[in-house]
Steps between C-alpha positions, in 0.01 A plus 500: 500500500122529523345822626131511586325831561147551634372166369125454527282212384122513519238239421124555505457394861846525655821702484784265601777753426444862602830686482811284476843657451818293536837435338621147426876488461697272271573174681227544762321184610171625642234292671150646492284385791165598647142382552277374220352782297780745582595544132823296496433318172345810344815692588745272322261453205492877459879515493514311170162638384308174511264728692478855366534755782215747542749775585871540563829444325739205474858545379731215404864606467383860462247426225131542582305191404168665593555787254274529198666332203755306707623177343351283771580173324871586485514633854307202634774271368715631784261338748413136544185389679442174689133435580323285756348280230813424291338600165691238300383405151353152538547402135876572510776299665695652787792601279263642237339714771844646575598549135184669376539858628876533435446391138183703444586821687880506527541342155750244627585202284348164581830344611591799717156497663525125557847519655396781732179317592687183591749701705215651698323167546822357643516800730153427642565125510266396219719425199360146487148642455587699184284284274213457748173689473374721784221260599769238570660721766424563867397848612846571636662389175263718298592803707870430458446479123309831516796662677742358243278632219511847657880483521520399133413860409792624714294772674656768718210476747310191612154536654355199684135498604447251784715240321432224756137569596349254249732217597454199722700560822734212410604683181560846644858439611625413151369827356632699795845350441500622138386849599755516781775410251367760257504770770879465523562581131474879534178529301236740624210301643163575655311214661143507630490235769316391811797298627663721759805285572573470129461877453739564783760258367530630143421873513701813559179709517145423610185693406200456731191606304179620662259793483550546126877513480836415649407547864851427628829394345839406636758227526383151597631556855314829529170367371500158665672583830417865565214633285432866572132513402203336668347313203839357406555378854161331510553330165851376577393359835179353355291688756121481492347829606175595674415869510212692659426863588279584798366856494210493747399358835196361312720306260369157394722285719296187425574551129865562584514170685346318203755653260783405734369144523492473120859626479617247759311216330632583151857492629458174692598651834504247783207499741711609798664785309162613364370535854801703612486735199129568552548551874795737455311721254185502711682595820717763329228672302165446668609488863807726516472760221132557418412606858781760497412686179161662441570512125732205440703461182682170519668292229555129556760319295564131562778315317515121498792299365386152389862394462592580861155466656536840668272803520555861602235771540561872448253749647533866397269764646439872517492707814732616773779272617355190659692183571253216553738356760400796719132403487280488808348181358739264675292192414517563123871582523565176688303301240692671219838428659401137541415486127804673350874450543595867464344848491664810355357853511623809319373853437581723203322834509568557128289199396131521421450220754784575744440214743634160397473171686643178366449159656637160409253217564620199697525183289 
């Protein structure tokens, strides 16, 4: 079991991990997902002290590996690491790469190390490459050798840092097959990956990392089908977000339009959908809300799904209850209804912006 308490990692210009506390149970297969820069790789590199935490404590089977004087080399033997870039020794054959650490660190005999190495190469389908050198292998083969080399040390925990990200797409499936087989052995595994379907298929737990830590965790069904938190939902659905806050009748609406156009252009939104999104926001905000409130405070949040080609717009605003469908501006309401396929209004007096309108743009 690995127990992590108040883990923090700082660099000069960024703090990817702010306060991470979590328990990893024996036999867990955990996928770590999240946007680039969220600290996923830093997190697993801290677990085996390839990165030294700035603060916090890490316990492996009850023994603190972050304690002063801890035998890090011995404790690290319990963990194997598979990197993006394979890290094979180019001057050694495949079987020599597998034999080196068991002989040097575990003090195994040459024959024992060889026999175990060949067993593992057969397991990953590469026994015939035992006498080849790394530069004679494909990327997928190199990664399979790297996994076999990690297994040669018989670690209790296996950490994999984006194991397929450096591979040609045609080679990804062979590495995934080896990892999928490995996930059924009962070993504790933690995998940083951007492949959502793969993460769902092999994991019993998923960590979504954002905002300096584990933002949300749960089973694959919970994270991929019913995420509870907003950033998780956006990431899982691949949503592209546009956000703006209007706090004055003199707000720069020309600048807002330019920012919205950039957002729509960057996400390759179709011309027809662009027009409808712009029209819906203009009618909702400038024609139906701004005239009602002397001191408006309105947040616009547009979410576009490139995969589905759909866009929804959330408008939250302060003030007394006001459903835009009760507006006196019948022309703007008619234009809005012609642009969207549905309108929902709600009011929650406990919210800072109690009025909420959500519209779904017609495709």
